[in-house]
N, C-alpha and C positions, 0 to 999 in steps of 0.2 A: 402408602409410604413411598417417598421418592427413593431413587436408587442411590447406592453408596457413591457411584461416580458423580451423580448430580449434586449430592451433598458436598462433595469435595470441591466442585466447581462453584457452588454457592458460597462456600466458606472462603474460597480464594478470591472470588469477585473479580472486578476489573479496577486496578489502581487508577487508570486514566478516567474511567467513568465516575468513580468515587470522588476523585478530585474535581471533576466537572460539577458534580452535585454540590460539593463543598463550596465551590466558587459561586454557585447560584445562591446559596445560603448567605455567604459573605456579602454578596451584592445587595441582598435585601437588608442586611444589617448596616453596611457602610455606604451604600450607594454604588451602582454599577461602575460609575466613573472613577471610583476609588479602589477598585479591585482589578488587578492586572493578570488576567487568566490566559496563560500560555500552555494550558494542559491538553486541549483537544484539537485535533486536526480538522476543525470545522471551518470551511472557507468563509472569510469575512466579506470578500468581494461578491456583489450580487450576480445572478445569472445574466447573460447578455439579453438584451431586449428581444432578440430573435426567438428565444425560448417561449416567451409569453405570446408573441405573434403567431408562432407555429401552433401552439395549443389552441388559441382562439380559432385560427383558420381550420384546423383539423376538426374541431367540434362543430363548426359551422358547415363545413363542406364535405367531409368524408362520411360514408355510411355509418350510422350509429352502431349497428351490430358488428361491423368490422372493427371499429375503434374500440369497442368495449367487450367484444366477444372472445371466445377461444380461438386459438390458431394452432398450428403445429407446435409441439413442445420445444422445437428449436427456434421458433420465432417466425415472423412474417418473411416470406421469400424475398419480397422487394426490399425490405429493411436489411436483411442479411446481405443482399447484393450491394446495397449502398455502403454498408460497412466494408465489405471486401474491396469495392472500387476505391474507397478512400484510403485504405491501407496500401493498396497497389500503387497509388499515386505517390505516397510518401516513402514507401520502402522498396519499390521496384519489384514487388512480388506479383504473382498471377493467381490470386485467390478468386474463388467464385462463392456464391451463396452457400454451397455445400461445406465450405471451410469455416463457417461462422455459426455459433450457437448463441443466441441472445439469452442473457442471464440476469438474475437479480443482483446486480452490482458485481464487483470483482470478488467480494467475499463469497457470493453464490457461485461464481465461476470456479474458484479454487475448490470449493466443497464438491461441486459436480465432477471436476477432474479427479479429485482424490477418491470419490465414491467409485469412479470408473476403474482406477488403476491400483488402489491400495487394498491389500488383504491384511487380515490380522497378523501382526508381527513384522510386517514390512517396515523398513527404515526409511525415513525422510530426512535428508540433510538440511540443516539451517545454518547459514553463516551469520554468526552474531556480530553486532547487535541486529535484532530483527523485531518485527511487529509481533507482540506477544500472543495475539489471537491465533497465529499459526499453530501454536501448541494445541489449542482446542480443536482446530480444524483437523489436525492429524489424529488426535484422540477420538474424534467423532467416528473414525473408521478403524479404531483399535490398531493404528499404526504406532510406530515408535519414533519419536523425534531424536535425532542425533545432532548435537550442537557443536559447531566448530567455533573455537575461541576467536575473539576479535583480533584483527590485525590493526594495531593502534596507530601505526604510522600515518595511514591515510584511509583507514576503514575500508580496505579492499578485501580480497579473498585470502584467507590464511592457507595457502596451498600445501605446505608441509603437513599440517594437521589434517586438512581435508583428505589428502591421499591416504593417510593412515586410517581414517574413519570410514572409508568406502569398503563395504563388505559384500559377500554374496547376497545379503538380505537388503541391500540398498536398492530401493525402487525409484526414488525421485529426489530432486533437490529443488527447493523453492528459492528463487532469486528475485530480489526487489531492488530495482534501479530505475530512477533515483530512489535512494534508500530512506525508509522510515526506520530508525530515528536520526540517522547521521547526515542526510543530505548528500551522501557520496554517490557518484556515478561510476560503475565498474567500466574500466577502459576496454577498448576493443582488444588490446593485447591480452588482458586478463580473461576476457570472454573466450578468445581463441584457445588460450592455455587450458581453461576449464573444460571446454568442449573436447579437446584432445584427450584429456585425462578420462573423461566420462566415456568416450568412444573406446578407449583401450580397455576400460573396466567392463563395458558391455561385452566386448569380444572375449575377455577373460572369463566372465561369469556366464555367458551364453544367454543373457536376457536383457531386455531394454532397461535403461536407466533414464528416466524422464527429467527434463528441466521444465519447471513450471514458473513462468515469468509473470510476476504480479506487477501490473503497470498502471496504477492510478495516477502516478505523478509524471508520466512520460513527457508531457508538454511543459512542465515547470522546470526549466533549466536556466542557468545563469552563464553569461560570458560565452554564448555560442557553443556550449558543450554538446557533444554528440552522444546519444544514448543508443548503443548497439541493439539491433532488433534480433532477438535470440533465434527465431526460426531461420534466419539467414545464415546462421553459423552452426546449427545443430539440428539433426533430423528429427529427433524425438523431443521436440519442444512444444509446449502449449503456451499460449498467452492468455492471461486473464486481465481484461481491460475494464475500466470504470469511467463513467462521466461525472462522478462525484466531485472531482477536483477541477477537471477541465471546464465544466459548465456550472460549477458551484451548485450541484444538485445531489448532495449526499443523501437526503431524505427520500429521493425518488427511486433509488435502488435500480439503476439501469446500467448494464454493461454487456460484455460478450466474451466468449471463448474463441480463440483462433486455434483451429485444429488443422495443421498443414497436411497436404497429401503425403509428405515424407514420413509421417508417423507409422510405426510398426502396426500392421493390420488396420489401416486407415478406415476402411468401411465398417469393420466391427467396432472400432473405437468411437466413431461418430454415432453409430446406432446406440452404443452404450451411454454416451453422453446425453443423448436425447432421453433415454429411459431414466437416467439418473436425475435429470432436471425434473422429471415428473414425480418419481417416487420419493425424492427428498422433500416433496411438498411444495416446491416452487411452482410446478406444473408448466408455467411459462413466465417469461419476463413481462413486466407491466405493459399492457397493450398500448395504452395512450403514449407512454414514454418511448416505446419502440417507434411509433409513428413520428414523434417529435425529433428524436436524434437522427433519424434517417434524412431529415430535411436540412440539417445544420452543417454538414460537411466539416470544414476546418474552422468554423466559428468557435470561439472560446471566450470565457470570462477575461476581464482585464487582469493580466498577470503582473503588471508593472508594480503593483503595491508590494508583491512578495520580494521583488528585486530591491525596492527601496527599503523595506523593513529589514531585509537581510543585511544590506550595506550598513545601515545605521546601527543595528544591534551588534554586528560583528566588529565594526570599528570602535564602538563605545566599550563593549565588554572586554575586548583585548587590551584596550587602553587602560582599563581598570585592573588588568592583571589576570583575567580569566584565560585559560588555555583551551584551544579548540582547533580542529581541522575545519577550514572554511568550507561551508556547504557549496556543492556544485549544482544542486537541484532540490526539488520538493520544497516544502516550507518549514523545515526543521533544522535546528542546530543542536550539537551534542557536546557541550563543553565539559571539561573535567569539573567534578564537584569539589569546591574548596573544602579542605579538611579531609578529603578522601572518602567520607561516608555520604553517599548520595542521598540516603533517606533522611539523615540528620540535616543535611543542607536544605532539602526541600521543605522540611519542617521550619527551619530558620527563615526560609524565604517567605513563608506564610505570615511571619511577623511584619513583613513589609507589604503584605497583601499581594504578594506575587505567587502565582501558582505555576509550578513546573513539575515534571514527572521524573522520579528516580530512574537512573539508567538500568538498575537491576530488573526493572519491569521488562526491559528489552534484552536481557542477558548481557548487559554492559554495565556492571557495577562500577562505582567510582565516577560515574558521569551523570549528567541530567539532560533530559530532553526539553527543548524550548520550541513550541510551535508558534511561528511568527505569522500565521494567517489571521492577523488581528488588525485593528485600525492603527493608523500612524499615531493617533493620540495615545492609544494604549502603550505603544512602544516608547514614546517620548516621556510619558508620565511615569513609566516603570523604571527608567534609567537611574534616577536618584536612589531608588531602593536597591538596585543592583550595585550601585557604587558604595552604598553604606554596607552592604553585605561583603563586598570586596575589602573594605576597610576593617570590618569586624574580623575577617579571616586573614588579615595582613598579607594580601596577595602581592602587594608592591614592595614589601620589606625585603 
């Protein structure tokens, strides 16, 4: 018999994944070109050619048992050095291989970090709206999620409520910038303010409060925006990075943890991260993909389609009367749901064969998430449906 905890998770399911499956069924019924699926953050732009070239070259020229065999749980030494060197060039840091733990994507990274630092009953702060899977990651280790209400003006950090909700049980805060689902980027001013608050609380309570920076969208920014690198502002900061969006490789599950020397008990923490990688069942990140990403440096997929899609959707939807904060990064926008009921609006959108996700899935009720990592044709063909929905809800009256 499955556990009560898993029964609850099965019953809850994933709204995003369920909608993705619904979209697949609709595509079979109406034709894929007649269904406009904005539900899943699945990159539409292909991986750069360098990925395939690297795979073929590695398989041809590197020793087979190294490419396909076990290595240290933290990953290949030369791969970790390549990751560290790349970060150093971008962020002005001085990391070495010992600061990098290769992981099964950013999701694996976050779970490894929380396995290392979270004890039953520890509290983890989440600034809403947030990626809903964080709740499950925290629950995996019997932690308690503490949700900070959205700051609706620009989807930044709700500082008054945040300060109220930090307690002696607070062990960490997960921060995601650029943000899923809003596309917001937390400003340097806000990051400095947040770090000052956490430092003061660390001193007051006598224990570390960690920042866990979830960074799958770091390279997807618009208008030259800067994304502050958290370890440059706060000593007890981890970074979980993924190549899922940068290289359009979500199915390959490759990423890493950055563990700075400034972490409390650095040596013990890195040893624990290594063990957590193993005992969670990952053992190590995929060996072939480690070899691949080490070769690619700053190469990325073509991100221009996200900028083009964002511009066209934002201009069209706001002209129809939809209200939203313009995204600064990632490939999501988070408009207000016409009528105020996000679930009802998403059901109404299905009548136009448009699939979007209720904001309540992200602790942002009254809004809906639209993932614009789709083809230009999908965007353009969906606009008449969005316009009809606006007219149905009398957005311009």
